[in-house]
C-alpha positions in Angstrom: 49.8 -55.1 -7.3 50.6 -58.1 -9.5 54.2 -58.0 -8.2 53.0 -58.7 -4.7 50.9 -61.6 -5.8 53.8 -63.1 -7.8 56.0 -62.7 -4.7 53.5 -64.5 -2.6 53.3 -67.4 -5.0 57.0 -67.8 -5.3 57.4 -67.6 -1.5 54.8 -70.3 -1.1 56.6 -72.6 -3.5 59.9 -72.0 -1.8 58.4 -72.8 1.6 56.6 -75.9 0.2 59.7 -77.4 -1.3 61.6 -77.2 1.9 63.9 -74.2 1.2 62.4 -71.9 3.9 65.9 -70.9 5.1 66.5 -69.1 1.8 63.8 -66.6 2.8 64.8 -66.1 6.5 66.9 -63.0 5.7 63.9 -61.3 4.1 61.8 -61.3 7.3 61.8 -58.4 9.7 61.3 -59.4 13.4 59.9 -62.8 12.2 57.3 -61.2 9.9 57.2 -60.6 6.2 57.2 -56.8 5.7 53.9 -55.3 4.7 54.0 -53.3 1.4 51.8 -50.3 1.2 51.3 -47.9 -1.7 53.0 -44.5 -1.4 50.8 -41.5 -1.0 50.2 -39.2 -3.9 52.8 -36.4 -3.9 50.0 -33.8 -4.3 48.7 -34.8 -0.9 52.0 -33.8 0.9 51.4 -31.0 3.3 54.6 -29.0 2.8 53.9 -26.9 5.9 54.5 -30.0 8.0 57.9 -30.6 6.5 59.4 -27.3 7.8 59.8 -25.8 4.3 58.3 -22.4 3.9 56.8 -21.3 0.6 59.7 -18.9 0.2 62.1 -21.8 0.7 60.2 -23.8 -2.0 60.5 -20.9 -4.4 64.2 -20.5 -3.6 64.9 -24.2 -4.2 62.9 -24.1 -7.5 64.9 -21.0 -8.6 68.2 -22.7 -7.7 67.3 -25.8 -9.7 66.2 -23.7 -12.6 69.5 -21.7 -12.6 71.6 -24.8 -12.3 69.7 -26.5 -15.1 70.2 -23.4 -17.3 73.9 -23.3 -16.6 74.4 -27.0 -17.4 72.4 -26.6 -20.6 74.4 -23.6 -21.8 77.7 -25.2 -20.9 76.8 -28.4 -22.6 75.7 -26.5 -25.7 79.0 -24.7 -26.0 81.0 -27.8 -25.3 79.2 -29.7 -28.1 79.6 -26.7 -30.5 83.3 -26.4 -29.6 83.8 -30.2 -30.1 82.1 -30.1 -33.5 83.8 -26.9 -34.7 
């Protein structure tokens, strides 16, 4: 979390040199927002999101088909442009 530490240092210098008003727009309800690390995607409980396993498979199939179509169309457009 080096970025957070750098942000705290630059914020401190800004306040110390009398330019606190430049930071006021970054505060939420008078407090600096707390930054927390996002959870690992493997820890998401898909059942709590209202997506059934069948729905997950259908979405994955749709993405696969669309990717395949885009790849085939791109291949033929490139071959047509070259030839």
